[in-house]
LODO-518550 format. One record per residue: x, y, z of N, C-alpha, C, CB in turn; residue in one letter. Coordinates in steps of 0.001 Angstrom, whole numbers, plus 500000, padded with zeros to 6 digits. Glycine has a CB too. Layout:
N
XYZXYZXYZXYZA...
***
This chain:
504
728950159273527049728370159839526050727357158971525597729243160192525101X726215159333525522724874158560524947725240157845523567723532159708524642X724758156584523334724906155892522287723662156369521402725015154405522631X722781157003521948721628157520521214722005158648520323720556157964522149X723035159460520573723589160594519842723879160155518408724881161137520535X723473161102517671723856160745516085725300161444515986722625161477514779X725908160867514973727618161307514751727601162737514924728370160954513102X726753163309514268726912165139514229727042165528515618725442166100513557X725839164919516522725545165432517868726722165137518711724257164815518478X727378163935518482728556163770519054729641164551518995728893162852518770X729840164876517490730874165955517145730805167206517853730802166304515770X729368167733517869729198169080518379729348169083519805727902169657518015X729183168144520459729144167665522117730787168035522303728642165601522509X731448167382521490732842167410521643733597168686521449733344166511520812X732952169232520370733486170444520066733145171835521174732945170665518621X732056171288521908731654172218522922732357172096523913730436172166523315X733058170925524231733861170680525477734996170957525643733929169644525803X735310172225525547736603173058525376737408172902526472736384174523525194X736953172271527733737786172103528790738435170593528628736963172346530147X738009169857527780738732168656527627740104168424527086738042167994526968X741000167707527521742171167613527108742293166714525873742920167233528147X743206166814525004743574165755523715743244164538524226745191165673523170X744018164328525565743960162737525956742494162401526111744787162343527442X741635163163526725740222162765526794739371162876525577739602163514527781X739862163708524567739271163527523217739650162064522543739810164745522271X740834161784522796741619160377522281740571159566522797743299159938522941X740623159561524277739892158195524858738457158179524394739877158111526575X737766159354524279736169159399523833736140158829522601735458160871523714X737077159350521752737001158751520252737191157298520335738154159359519225X738094156884520922738425155333520862737140154462521363739792154975521886X736476155058522471735472154305523150734024154508522248735369154867524778X733930155787521728732799155904520869733145156390519471731822156802521481X733858155526518723734083155898517208732842156291516403734710154696516462X733170157323515652732423157900514814732385157276513352732815159183514844X731242157054512791731632156481511218732032157396510444730541155851510401X733113157094509484733665158086508682733065157733507409735203158151508682X732859158612506348732598158394505282733820158447504212731622159164505108X733749157850503094734900157966502119735062159256501761734756157186500903X736388159922501852736809161201501540736703161435499955738244161393502084X736331162670499590736669163138498456737765163041497825736505164056498472X738137162404496783739657162284496445740020163588495744740017160963495451X741364163909496004741894165124494857742310164619493778743072166033495239X742226165306492723742199164758491626743796164827491329741182165434490655X744477163453491050745847163623490835746121163038489346746698162882492012X747269163581488803747620163328487305748416162109487442748475164567486513X748009160813486888748673159922486635749267159864485215748000158984486973X750360160150485007750892160771483665751740159372483230751987162408483879X751793159403481640752535158165481156754070158708481262752050157647479479X755121157721481250756282158036481339756932158364479745756900156927482149X757759158963479477758163159058477952758635157678477207759406160103477840X758240157379476162758741156064475651760158156224475017757725155468474571X761277155989475886762576156225475493762779155158474416763596156167476687X762401154068474620762681153064473509762185153378472043762048151764473911X761337154516471823761091154940470693762156155839470019759950155494470808X763061156074470745764256156969470267765135156223469629765001157682471318X765932156655468588767176156002468231768105155500469214767860156809467507X768649154426468937769526153609470074770542154496470728770373152326469430X771249155239470116772588156132470423771745157173471370773499156966468835X770675157927470971769819158929471874769361158151473160768420159517471036X768602157352472990768091156488473994768989156184475151767721155290473396X770225155453474906771321155106475794771687156426476444772561154422475029X771784157673475705772360158770476475771446159251477171772952159777475790X770020159292477002768956159966477807769016158974479128767335160037476959X769146157775479022769111157073480203770133157280481067769035155841479993X771302157533480524772547157776481311772549159355482031773876157581480223X771807160084481209771814161486481700770651161337482894771430162702480384X769410160503482894768475160540483977769240159843485105767067159841483618X770129158923484704770794158288486024771742158966486631771405157067485832X772853159735486186773621160478486782773243161956487408774505160513485958X772141162363486886771259163536487406770134163104488496770491164217486122X769716162006488417768951161237489329767663162081489189769600161090490876X767254162090487748765891162902487274765091161929486694766092164130486167X763930162365486175762934161446485390763671161409484138761316162009485205X763461160177483432764246160333482061763322161006481065764743158863481429X762156161576481542761342162521480252762218163751480242759487163055480590X762536164284480910763520165609480921764483165313479663764528165796482522X765375164617479938766387164446478789765980163961477655767392163669479075X764727162949477511764214162628476542763577163610475512763521161863476961X762575164178476243762131165391475460763178166445475002761157166106476275X764338166576475802765079167720475477765907167123474035766126168226476882X766078165647474175767025165060472891766134165333471478767355163131473080X764714165540471581764149165689470331764107166971469800762962165224470326X764222167966470716764392169416470689765586169565470045764384170113472016X766778169046470621768165168935470146768124168570468808768990167975470897X767531167553468349767522166869467018766834168071465989766547165303467099X765704168731466673765282169587465924766007170981465456764276169750466456X766658171169466601767794172469466283768955172049465313768625173007467785X769137170643465473770049170312464260769564170181462959770672169160464439X768185169825462715767871169721461508766672170656460957767650168415461364X766343171559461599765584172569461036766216173261459880765265173486462020X765305173653458886765752174109457681766476173343456776766394175056457878X766662172356457229767592171232456199766662170370455614768757170184457007X765685169786456251764543168771455802763315169241456249764700167321456344X762362168948454979760890168719455096760124167487455012760374169379454253X759228167308455449758535165952455417756866165882454745758514165460457051X756932165419454122755580165188453197754690164150453619755909164806451744X753353164523454252752617163356454890751700162954453804751807163717456290X751244163969452939750686163650451609750729164922450697749191163111451751X750205164795449551750120165910448681749384167071449274749495165513447446X750222168160449379749783169589449803749831169351451266748230170142449232X750579168571451995750770168480453495752066168141453721749893167504454195X752918169340453897754496169297454228754763169824455479755381170086453248X755519169488456336755718169872457750757148170271457641755412168684458884X757733171177458438759136171593458673759478170472460002759273173476459088X760624170421460231761276169585461246761754170314462689762523168980460533X761081171703463113761360172339464029760148171943465126761555173738463572X760498172321466488759601171901467379759589173053468480759965170470467896X758599173151469294758488173913470308758237172879471765757304174959469918X759108172735472599759035171820473677759143172671475024760188170716473539X758405172311475945758136172783477015758121171702478236756982173453476789X759131171988479075759268171055480312758861171621481560760653170612480516X757902171059482316757452171690483420757748170963484642756120171932483304X758574171608485574759227170956486796759266172085487801760763170328486503X759244171590489223759370172344490251760898172589490587758615171749491307X761304173908491348762629174183491658763344173026492214762697175265492542X764512172882492202765435171752492841765124170624492075765202171423494430X764709170554490854764422169326490154765740169209489216762922169387489299X766677170048489176767890169865488382767655169810486913768575168645488789X766816170814486456766723171173485209767960171819484404765701171969485230X768707172630485383769943173132484569770739171990484189770867174140485368X771109171030485173771805169777484956771788169063483827771477168992485745X770388168789483546769932168190482395770057168921481233768709167846482520X769797170366481229769974171005479996771283170968479665769516172295479966X772437171138480550773805171385480169774397169951479655774654172024481458X773889168874480018774316167540479522773704167365478109773840166349480523X772511167857477909771992167443476455772502168459475713770382167314476214X772559169761476047772978170688475104774525170745474991772408172006475451X775460169921475548776891170215475582777405169721474271777640169547476812X776829169111473359777732169093472128777281170279471192777629167625471314X776113170672471135775742172017470564776837173092470892774325172492471151X777152173162472225777624174379472602779429174055472161777157174727474424X779861172866472142781108172650471824781229172974470432781517171363472145X780103172345469479780258172750468116780314174350467525779184172106467530X779681175009468418779319176195468368780915177067468513778125176411469549X781433176568469537782666177086469939783583176938468918783144176512471103X783871175469468514784735175122467727784558175851466299784699173730467721X783482175942465869783199176688464639783501177999464572781964176630464323X783357178761465547783712180191465665785218180289466014782815180920466777X785692179320466420787299179491466473787766179074464949788099178371467764X787313178232464330787829177807463170787497179008462291787271176427462707X786259179834462112785980180876461293786498182175461709784670180946461129X787289182302462925787526183654463413788301184465462345788315183615464766X789237183834461543790009184860460665789065185350459489791410184166460018X788219184390458911787241184641457785786142185660458568786497183066457142X785765185587459655784797186643460189785298187868459963784496186551461612X786685187937460543787338189187460893787513189889459330788897188886461798X787950188987458418788333189418457061786915189901456314789122188114456231X785757189146456647784505189546456177784254190876456725783438188585456526X784277191131458053783927192405458632784757193760458071784154192229460156X786128193467457790786894194636457237786418194607455907788501194568457331X786173193739455087785719193725453672784458194742453544785304192162453217X783539194451454506782354195261454579782421196619455062781474194651455329X783417196901455865783787198133456152784368199098455196784530198009457042X785231198458454419785870198949453166784804199385452241786757197870452487X783976198454451835783000198587450934782060199840451430782258197210450793X781775199869452516780958201143453071781572202394453052780580201001454449X782856202369453267783772203707453441783823203994451849785535203458454288X784093203158450909784318203532449490782626203919448989785150202071448534X781893203666449522780401204178449104780340205668449491779109203311449935X780892205740450766780482207360451261781418208296450337780885207724453150X782700207801449972783624208492449286783016208821447947784885207742449198X782452207828447283781864207835445992780604208793446182781489206308445479X779831208752447025778656209540447266779026210940447222778007209210448555X780084211119448154780445212591448220781065213316446752781602212702449430X781900212414446345782524212746445133781424213006443774783553211522444873X780468212024443762779536212383442850778321213508442900779055211306442661X778181213712444280777406214661444499777909216102444312776981214441445652X779419216194444468780184217371444446780175217605442772781769217166445229X780669216634442057781077216845440944779884216827439709782116215906440836X778841216269440362777947215763439447778180215209438231777251216533439226X778910214260438255779611213416437174778359212636436450780821212274437885X778644212660435200777570211928434191777963210278434195777719212633432415X779161210034434379779576208514434212779440207937435810781356208335433513X778412207094435725777963206443437126778608205068436887776146206352437447X779420204628435986779854203338436147780559202915437306780551203060435188X781376203779437785782105203211439251781102202828440431783125204454439940X780305204023440565779153203723441379778166202594441166778461204774441370X778013202296439984777125201120439651778157199790440155776665201111437793X779394199909439723780077198759440130780056198499441510781339198800439732X780054199448442331780203199323443766778706198727444534780654200893444327X777687199282443735776375199081444175776264197259443765775175200294443265X776493196987442723776534195463442367777448194793443539777243195178440735X778565195114443738779483194531444641779096194482445949780632195130444604X778248195650446654777465195560447831776380195007447880777229196530448277X775713194825446707774416193928446646774825192240446593773491194387445150X775938192128446206776315190651446078776977190185447319777275190387444866X777637191310448200778220190791449446777509190201450477778818191682450012X777934189134451131777226188613452244778176188572453384776630187253451956X777970189342454368778908189218455475778867187876456209778649190302456443X779981187531456579779990186227457329780017186454458772781176185361456954X779113185917459491778715186232460777779239184984461586777121186506460877X779245185182463141779914184090464049778640182965464114780430184778465778X779044181707464229778084180718464327777113180864465578778793179433464347X775683180745465414775067181251466421773517180204466580774893182957466072X773990179176467244773006178063467189771736178326467853773556176867467772X772239178761469132770794178912470188771059180249470862770594177543471574X769976180830471519769811181943472335769126181393473650768975183072471590X769083182545474752768266182401476010767388183287476000768926182489477226X767764184504476837766800185514477143766950186590476027767020186105478612X766117186679475209766201187467474069764690188170473892766680186523472789X764676189225472999763329189773472714763119189247471195763251191527472894X761869189435470781761546188992469390762344189860468564760014189072469004X762504191255468574763167192073467673764530191389467513763242193561468163X765306190983468416766603190597468369766550189351467693767250190539469661X765719188640468175765581187249467480765464187269465941764309186523468014X764674188104465493764346188109463967765932188599463439762868189358463483X766469189446464153767847189636463515768843188448463463768540190714464245X768642187578464476769692186230464539769144185547463433769692185176466021X767676185257463339767214184452462077767691184883460841765795184445461920X767645186215460564768010186780459350769420186718458986767620188055459335X770415186686460034771590186489459756772020184677459572772297187300460889X771238183922460086771350182690459964770684181650459129771248182450460892X770139182180458181769510181551457122767989181227457614770355180251456693X767425182103458490765923181856458953765990181134460161765013181031457922X767077180454460613767082179357461712767471179966462904768026178159461442X766719179514463989767355179952465396766493179021466533767129181831465705X767291178952467669766952178124468672766747178879470082767994177087468728X765868178591470948766025179099472305765975177856473261764874180186472658X766968178015474146767217177079474931767599177665476154768086176232474422X766516177363476994766442178069478486765874177104479639765392179436478434X766978177231480641766519176302482082765509177226482823767982175925483294X765012178300482296763754178985482876762718179536481963764151180097483688X761742180174482274760514180434481410760189182035481121759229179760482172X761441182749481308761699184110481272760970184591479837763369184391481376X761248183817478808760926184320477340759233184445477132761612183128476146X758560184214478197757210184210478134756833185539478715756600183018478829X757600186081479690757336187508480143757905188340479118757950187875481557X758755188048478079759205188953477307758130189152476003760641188534476955X757660187947475704756480188056474862755254188666475287756145186893474495X755128188702476434753654189230477095754017190642477350753085188408478658X755237191111477105755456192636476835756303193401478094753884193383476655X757320192520478803758026193129479716758693194248479459758753192408480149X758990194345478496760004195397477823759260196305476864761214194644476967X758124196185476746757291196893475694755918197320476285757054195935474417X755843197753477463754838198209478201753706197483477992754623199470478007X753690196085478092752820195178477904752246195008476443751882195433478804X752660195218475424752439194995473951753023193640473656753123196141473024X751965192847473519752319191590473360753017191299471791751021190775473667X753936190654471638754689190486470329754960188887469914756149191281470485X754064188189469423754311186933469500754198186398467970753368186294470530X754210187391466965754232187034465482755375186167465038754284188282464652X756635186484465471757680185676464842757529184225465526759208186362465068X756899183930466815756958182779467226755656181907466493756996182883468758X754750182475465944753794182046465380754220181568463951752819182997465459X754796182506463115755324182152461811756794181365461885755443183516460969X757612181428463011758716180422462896758438179169463169759736180685463653X757148178908463706756831177258463836756324177016462435755559176750465110X755511177787461824754964177194460551755777177230459151753702177888460316X756729178174459355757600178544458188757167179838457309757638177313457249X756174180363457849755585181420457151756537182554456715754544181944457967X756667183228455945757667184239455926757658185524456479757899184441454862X758388186135456939758380187136457844759051188619457243759146186551459082X758428189476457220759054190794456912758860191869457862758591191274455682X759862192332458129760099193383459372760575194693458670761356192829460569X759628195844458642759923197144458262759593198042459473759153197533456988X760446198568460030760239199411461101761410200542461232760131198532462350X760843201693461593761856202776461647762790202808462655761291203940461703X763973203415462181765144202929463018765961201666463105764777202996464076X765521200690462247766251199589461927766148198939460752766088198797462723X767225198361460125767147197707458755765770196872458542768433196696458579X765585196953457261764337196050456901764834194431456842763668196559455290X763971193581457413764397192206457326763297191334456781764841191705458669X763956190408455831763022189455455139763570188049455312762859189802453582X762839187275456006763179185907456349761992184926455455763103185720458168X762700184263454611761624183795453678761059182105454293762405183750451910X762010181695454840761408180142455633761910180185457005762057178524454901X761361180654457728761760180840459217761620179454459751760801181942460082X762611179098460576762479177691461399762923178081462614763347176375460876X762136177897463995762459178262465039762191176976466172761765179540465205X763107176538466839762863175348468027763026176264469331764175173879468014X762512175660470228762510175978471592762493174832472506761437176791471867X763561174726473439763661173812474510763442174750475778765097172997474495X762425174404476411762444175778477594761866174639478940760905177589477088X762666174649479831762208174344481183761728175489482054763265173698481872X760573175160482543760103176045483578759028175611484649759604177137482914X758917176421485416757938176001486778756454175981486538758109177088488034X755650175207487288754512175275487035753407176617486895754271174519487812X753827177664487896753256178718488068753155179401486555753984179461489149X754553179361485849754764180052484521753856179511483508756202179910484015X753824177965483534752987177382482629751399177931483011753210175731482716X750887177902484150749622178474484200749389179789483678749243178481485402X750214180808483813750100181951483328750215181930481723751047182750483996X750936181187481427750970180942479805749836180467479251751973179977479355X749138179567479725747690179107479048746845179991479390747068177746479449X746833180817480494745768181561481098745896182978480121746015181777482905X746956183316479551747030184384478735746205184372477288748425184541478541X745089184975477534744138185076476435744923185116475106743226186352476597X745570186300474782746399186411473408747106185300472978747406187433473442X747964184643474075748594183605473772747734182292473300749363183400474859X746637182096474074745694180959473545744979181232472379744688180585474500X744254182425472233743491182539471041744252182681469809742629183603471145X745619183088469830746186183061468601747165181916468287746793184263468436X746868180950469137747475179668468945749055179330469309747274179428467579X749647180243470206750823180185470721751043178716471652750962181519471510X750057178664472392750087177580473433749907176217472878749023177800474462X749066176465471644748770174970470826750087174521470343747682175075469397X750969175501469969752195175067469408753216174128470052752810176123469154X753012174427471407754083173725472436753888172065472572753857174426474062X754992171398472641754718170317473175755068170120474916755410169422472285X754245169660475524754186169868477083754615168547477660752650170290477663X755401168702478471756073167499479405756143167769480855757580167200478997X755241166986481782755528167284483131755908165850483858754233168051483810X757270166121484009757634164635484327757557164534486009759319164217483688X757574163367486343757411162651487754758560163390488456757596160833487768X758421164042489575759425164464490483760122163401491286758858165379491357X761433163633491151762421162442491695762873162959493309764021162273490521X762473163942493572762891164685494732762398164003495815762465166071494759X763336163749497098763127162672498096763409161384497894761979162618498438X763691160820496653764129159563496340765398159499495652763200158939495621X766229160461495511767445160664494685768575159999495360767765162161494456X769464159172494823770556158744495294771667159619495155770782157635494803X772658159810496334773856160559496126774761159859495148774559160789497421X775067158844495431776129158126494466775530157285493289777037157109495324X775259158240492158774638157802490845775717157279490009773888158964490088X775358156727489029776302156183488044776636157260486903775677154856487402X777969157540486784778238158557486100778048158034484274779783159055486669X777898159064483129777619158571481892778885157856481367777142159677480992X778633156839480747779810156162480182780494156842479122779466154909479697X781735156882479062782508157587478139782012157267476711783973157252478326X781806156077476332781516155641474799780141156009474706781740153981474390X779076155951475643777633156678475460777599158020474985776889156761476726X778597158795476006778581160418475900779283160793474436779554161194477299X780327159998473857780954160144472718779995159738471476782203159355472811X779429158767471652778357158575470378777311159477470196777624157316470432X776756159935471397775920160935471265776436162301470562775473161147472537X777597162730471267778173163866470557778333163938469113779340164054471016X779154162603468643779312162462467228778045162414466386780056161287466989X777041162040466795775762162164466107775314163470466078774757161370466672X775560164236467162774761165564466964775951166560466158774171166292468671X776982166136466296778168166873465338777930166666463935779688166301465593X777566165432463390777232165172462341776296165802461542777044164266462440X775000165760462592773716166445462251774106167792462009772605166365463352X774889168351462846774861169898462613775962170224461135775537170775464279X776858169206461080777914169502459992777129169251458660779328168488460112X775949168603458639775245168212457327774718169688456511773816167125457748X775353169989455396774908171086454840774065171048453593775920171780454648X773181171652453159772521171842452030772125173229451620771492171097452099X771762173404450358771390174695450169770042175171450170771855175022449151X769149173793449783767633174051450291767411172869450844766460174414449203X766269172959451621765578171810452446765190170535451574764198172384453133X765675169511452012765382168151451073764313167564451839766723166980450873X763455166959450830762251166513451254762183165029451653761341166798450256X761763164548452574761460163167452949759791162847452875762060162933454487X759891161748452201758467161124451678758213159954452618758494160544449995X756866159497452424756674158329453302756574157072452297755293158509454271X756734155834452876756470154619452207755152154179452409757347153621452584X754596153584451467753229153046451474752593152803452815753217151806450760X753610151935453580753005151447454851752912152578455708753793150327455534X753984153549455679754352154662456482752999155582456521755698155437455842X752650155676455210751402156661454909750185155828455420751203157085453156X750015154739455382748657154062456013748738154103457434748419152501455603X749783154233458186750186154243459512749588155708460105751867154057459597X750215156654459328749823158085459676748350158326459254750799159164458928X747790157768458247746422157826457871745576157183458700746216157362456668X745889156108459445745152155442460320745003155873461589745527154362460374X746030156682462029745954157647463266745083158610463042747203158313463643X745342159433462094744508160588461897743109160299461986744765161196460654X742867159133461222741272158985461029740696158521462464740854157752459762X741413157847463061741042157343464250740945158561465329742043156233464634X741794159483465238741795160486466196741042161551466052742881160900466377X740743161856464623739665162985464106738724163165465066738875162642462789X737705162125465187736456162099465890736550162794467282736001160657466040X737752162472467855737772162921469071738047164411469408738603162180469634X738260165151468347738500166624468472737168167339468982738971167242467023X736077166609468539734804167354469211734360166638470231733599167582468317X735031165846470963734425165054471862735348165090473109734175163661471286X735938164222473504737033163985474479738088164899474561737616162808474260X738532165510473515739604166403473317739139167739473020740466165949472288X738065168153473298737285169617472714737947170694473560735395169708472979X738377170355474978738742171443475877740086171731475388738683171097477443X741068170722474769742189171005474302742325170881472662743055170199475026X741404171379472154741245171186470676742296171960469897739831171634470211X742637173188470186743791173896469575744906173277469523744086174996470132X745317172391470806746488171801470644746261170554469893747135171605471886X745238169830470317744907168376469574744984168513468073743344167800469925X744466169645467560744474169711466143745841170019465214743520170706465891X746863170118466205748208170243465492749083168932465840749019171659465990X748260168033466399749206166748467034749730165883465608748071165505468250X748901165904464558749091165079463490750372165454462953748013165145462516X750581166939462852751645167668462204752957167331463072751298169298462133X752780167393464576753715167210465583754444165767465328752977167319467002X753475164917465073754098163463465078754693163461463694752958162134465326X754311163785462575755062163890461381756471164515461299754296164556460560X756525165579462193757930166256462485758607165172463171757907167672463434X758044164817464388758952163809465121759386162361464318758143163410466482X758282162104463519758865160928462707760141161325461736757654160319461762X760176162400461089761170162949460235762359163005461211760751164388459571X762470163477462376763766163661463311764133162486463379763656164252464732X763280161581464012763799160013464334764490159460463221762600158956464655X763851159622461934764099159009460814765803159547460296762781159408459770X765835160819460413767234161273459781768340160876460941767270163098459412X767959160981462208768835160546463277769309159205463354768261160767464406X768296158434462990768502156844462802769450156318461584767037156184462539X769185157220460501769747156654459254771071157651458709768445156577458076X771142158453459539772656159453459175773851158638459453772882160960460232X774821158486458558774693159280457119773645158394456281776319159394456202X773213158913455299772176158347454448772342158720452803770770158902455025X771874157999452002771777158445450772770607159534450432771662157290450016X770809160681450102769833161754450171768879161677448985770533163119450211X769399160715448050768449160404446833767252159460447389769326159583445535X767386158812448460766441157883449020765716158066450329767065156772449123X765281159435450548764662159857451881763197159403451884764748161478452114X763212158107452224761870157622452180761522156841453377761654156822450995X760657157603454303760437157197455639759705155696455837759587158321456270X760191155045456665759568153711456867758467153563457905760598152785457224X757598152736458200756346152891458950756770152700460566755175151717458402X757915151908460668758430152003462212758395153273462865759849151597462352X758881154393461949759145155729462440757921156511462590760063156439461564X756893156059461994755493156735462214754910156162463560754409156405460914X755212154947463366754506154050464816755263154507466039754720152152464771X756527154884466090757368155266467316756876157130467402759423154870466943X756908157533466296756351158864466735754862159140467126756608159727465708X754020158137466775752862158305467215752725157729468749751982157712466234X753840156837469074753702156766470729754243157777471309754328155611471415X755241158446470651755521159808471713754573161041471492757131160466471484X753861161076470449752788161949470322751704161749471316752273161852469034X751274160365471575750208160037472411750874160405474048749735158310472103X752109160495474160752845160807475595752548162338475586754706160401475705X752814162873474551752741164555474709751234164925474933753328165439473216X750248164196474318748769164253474324748292164460475851748137162859473665X748797163182476590748387163255477924748877164208478760748594162202478478X750040164664478661750813165538479239750302167086478915752214165223478785X749680167098477578749246168499477347747639168613478154749194168813475498X746991167561478364745739167553479072746084168172480414745104166093479199X747254167488481065747805167859482443748091169243482384749087167073482876X748791169804481437749444171263481506748184172045481477750553171710480191X747046171780480623746186172570480683744856172624482090745769172332479371X745102171404482424744385171247484005745099172287484877744629169573484799X746500172615484689747160173331485644746602174615485872748455173441485336X746162175261484583745511176623484690744327176588485867744846177044483161X743834175665485957742502175379487212742886175105488103741486174394487168X744138174766488503744710174050489854744705175314490869746458173302489653X744482175012492002744735175936493028745714175597494119743559176220493597X746323176577494733747260176593495750746803175737497035747520178037496097X745559175986497371744990175547498546744992173673498374743339176367498685X744352173176497140744728171745497038745893171393497109744392171207496047X747072172081496639748218171438496769748756171700498280749165171899495649X748211172533498877748562172538500592748033171421501116747930173782501510X746677170909500841746017169917501375746893168609501300744719169816500709X747229168454500037748100167135499446749137167318500477748762167167497663X749995168269500415751224168322501280751010167883502786751769169777501265X749948168343503292749532167937504831749207166501504941748208168747505374X748582165956503830748177164715503601749427163738503871747597164641502190X750441164274502899751940163522502737752401163518504171753170164392501671X752449164792504778753175164733506201752361163851507333753336166329506798X751024163787507275750456162856508171750582161691507977749351162956508331X750838160915506696751023159524506395752175159195506807750897159159505104X753391160189507339754477159856507732754546159298509262755226160920507466X753797160201510237753693160056511468752374159262511872753810161325512011X751164159328511094750137158804511266749325158941512672750436157674510933X749204160280513139748375160538514178746769160332514183748647161767514424X746181160144515218744813160009515268744122161327515522744469159038516265X744783162107516120744290163415516393745618164535516169743641163406518005X744993165701515663746015166679515254745546168130515656746275166577513672X746463168912516049746178170436516403746813171335515336746806170863517894X746358172464515309746923173428514412748590173557514791746063174901514592X749144173541515919750255173662516336751128172373515748750141173834517787X750280171226515813751103170038515138751398170047514036750645168947515142X750343170713513067750729170980511449751585171746511413749769171516510510X751667173144512220752785174107511776754220173642512193752531175549512406X754277172416513245755516172020513413755983170907512450755637171655514726X755006170212512150755214169039510950755568169722509219753480168042510879X754565170604509138754727171356507915755216172673508060753553171434507234X756450172867507819757058174051508097756930175120507177758280173840508286X756103174742505773755776175853504942754982176763505494755221175502503832X753975176444506440753122177390506944753484178395508127752085176689507290X753382179511508059754026180678508869753055181020510012754301182043507924X751666181009509952750852181461510938749759180491510930750425182873510754X748888180447512192747918179568512381746651179942511562747673179469513791X746457181063511008745376181488510118745604180938508852745238182942510008X747208180958508348747390180305507110747038178910506908748613180412506797X747443178250507925747217176786508167745734176443508459748091176311509366X744838177192508620743449176716508919742903176668507605742582177631509911X743390177600506622742614177229505150742529175902504534743225177942504065X743747175252504601743813173828504047743260172877505001745248173392503712X743139173316506162742626172180507155741159172445507173743293172235508759X740553173559506843739279173677506628738730172860505288739046175111506586X739670172921504372739566172313503099739224170739503175740888172560502360X740302170238504000740200168934504413739195168322505309741219168713504889X738639169202505836737372169023506632736062168882505560737182170396507697X736047169870504747735101169815503658735142168530502744735329171009502825X736213167841502612736424166878501634736579165539502541737732167254500666X736298165540503885736138164296504655737179163696505228735630163394503972X738520164393504921739972163903505672739934164042507009741259164697505270X739464164975507560739444165469509085737931166056509401740682166772509351X737908165969510672736605166428511322737162167097512659735461165101511625X736683168151513029737061169177514067736052168518515480736577171038513435X736961168294516350736445167773517605736642168594518702736979166560517911X737349169870518672737545170859519595738057172070518738738525170392520740X738072173303519123738738174445518568740088174055518209738751175603519495X740615174160516836741892173990516283742247172561516978742953175298516622X741501171622516848741940170072517125740826169330516128741771169517519017X741598168372515561741047167522514566741268166076514349741346168018513544X740318165156514388740376163680514242740820163499512814738955162929514555X741606162692512616742104162117511339741411160775510789743575161840511533X740856160975509547740332159606508842741206158646508602739765159780507582X740887157578509187741777156392508793741967156355507727741451155229509034X741214156453506533741480156266505105742888157040504547740165156826504321X743021158097505303744560158940504990745346157803505005745209160190506210X745500156889505751746674156140506063746575154890504922746670155629507757X745462154732504233745337153649503333746246154047502119743800153383502932X746713153041501702747886153107500271747083153878499182748385151313499489X745923153618499030745425154343497997744690155899498051744580153456497522X745114156552498984744771157932499355746115158673499163744164158062500898X
***
C-alpha cells in the first residue's frame, strides 16, 4: 500500500478489498497504521455517594450493615432511611425556617436502579420495623377495633329504626332522634393501623389518609404508582392533586357522587419508591407531571451499580445494630401528640440555612435553570431533612425545647447537595437514548478481550443482548461516528487503541 495515500484513501482501499481475509487486514494495519483521532467521549455521570456520616449514628450504622449484607450501594439504604424517618414523624412535627416559613417533615423519595440490583431486599430490611410495629399494633387493638365496628353498626341500625318510626308516626318529640344524631356525630370508629401502602389509586389513598389523621405513606419496590397517576385505571385521566397537596399540607376536600365526602385538613404523604430508569424517563417526560410540579417534589437518587462486583459471602447485620435501629423506629412511631409540634432554629442554625439560601439563589437563573422547578424546592427539602435528623438524634427529648442546632442544618445541606447532583442526572435520563447505552456496553465488552479487529459476528458472540446483525450495526455505526471504530471491510472494523486506555 503506497505511503502517499491519505488515511481516508487507505481506509477506502481496504474496504473495497473484500477478497482480503481478516489476517490480511490485520497485517496491513500493522504495517501501515492509520493515525487515530481522539474519540468523542460518551457522557458519563460521576455522581456523589450519599454522605452516610451525616445521618444519626444508629441509622448510619444500620445503613452500612444493610449495604454490606445485600452487597448494594449504601445510597439505597441511606435514602430509604430518611424516608422511613419521614413516615414515622410526618404530621407530628413541623419546622420553622423563619417567620412565615414552616415546612412539614414528610418527603417524596425516588431511587432509580436497574433490575437485579436487590431493591426489594433493601426495602425489606429498611422497612422491617415498620411492618413489625403495624402487625403488633393491630394485634393489640384487635378487640377494640371489633368493638368499635359493632358499636358503629348498632348506631346505624338504631338510626334506621328511628327514621322509620318518626316517618310513620310523624312524632313531634324529636329528642330521641337528636340524641342519636349527637352520638353519631361524636362517634369515631377505630380503624386498623395502616402505616403504608403500595399499589393504590389516589381515590383509595385519600380514604386511607382520611382514616389516619391525614397521614399515609407509599413504600414500593417498583414504580407502578406512576402508571396509576397517569391514568391506568381512569382512561388516561391524570389525577395527581392528592400528591401535590399531600406534599405541601394543603387541605383536601373530596366530594364525589357515589362515595362519602372527605375532608383532610393537614395531609402528609411520604413516598419511598424504587424504580427502573425507564420509569423515571417517562415520569420526567410527562408534561402534566412536570408542569404541575409533581416531578419537582421528589428527591432523586441514582446509586452506583454493584452488579458484577458483589461478594457471595457478605457480613450479616449484627444483632445489636438491627436492634438499635428497630428500637429507634418503634420509639418514633410510638410518639403521640394531638397537634404537630414546632421545631425552631437556633441563631447559628438560622444563619447556616440563610447562608446556603443566599449562596444558592442566584444559581436558579443560571447553572440550575434547566431544573429550576426542583431546585426551587431544595431549601424546603433541606429544612425538612434537618428536622428529621434532629428528632431522630434527640429522641427521647424535652418537647419544651425543640430548638435545632447548627450541625443538623450543615448535615442536611450536605445531603441536599447530594440530591441536587442526582436530580441533574435524573433529568438527563430523559434525553438519554438506548443506542448510547448499547455503545457503552460494546466498549465494556471490548475492554475485556482487547481485539484489534472485530466483526459483526464477534460482537454478537461477545454481546449476547444483540439478536440480529442489523440490530448490532446501529451502535457499531455510532461508534464509528464517535471515532472508537473504523470500518476496514464490510462488517469488519478496526478498534481505536484509545478504547483500552483507562480513561475511556
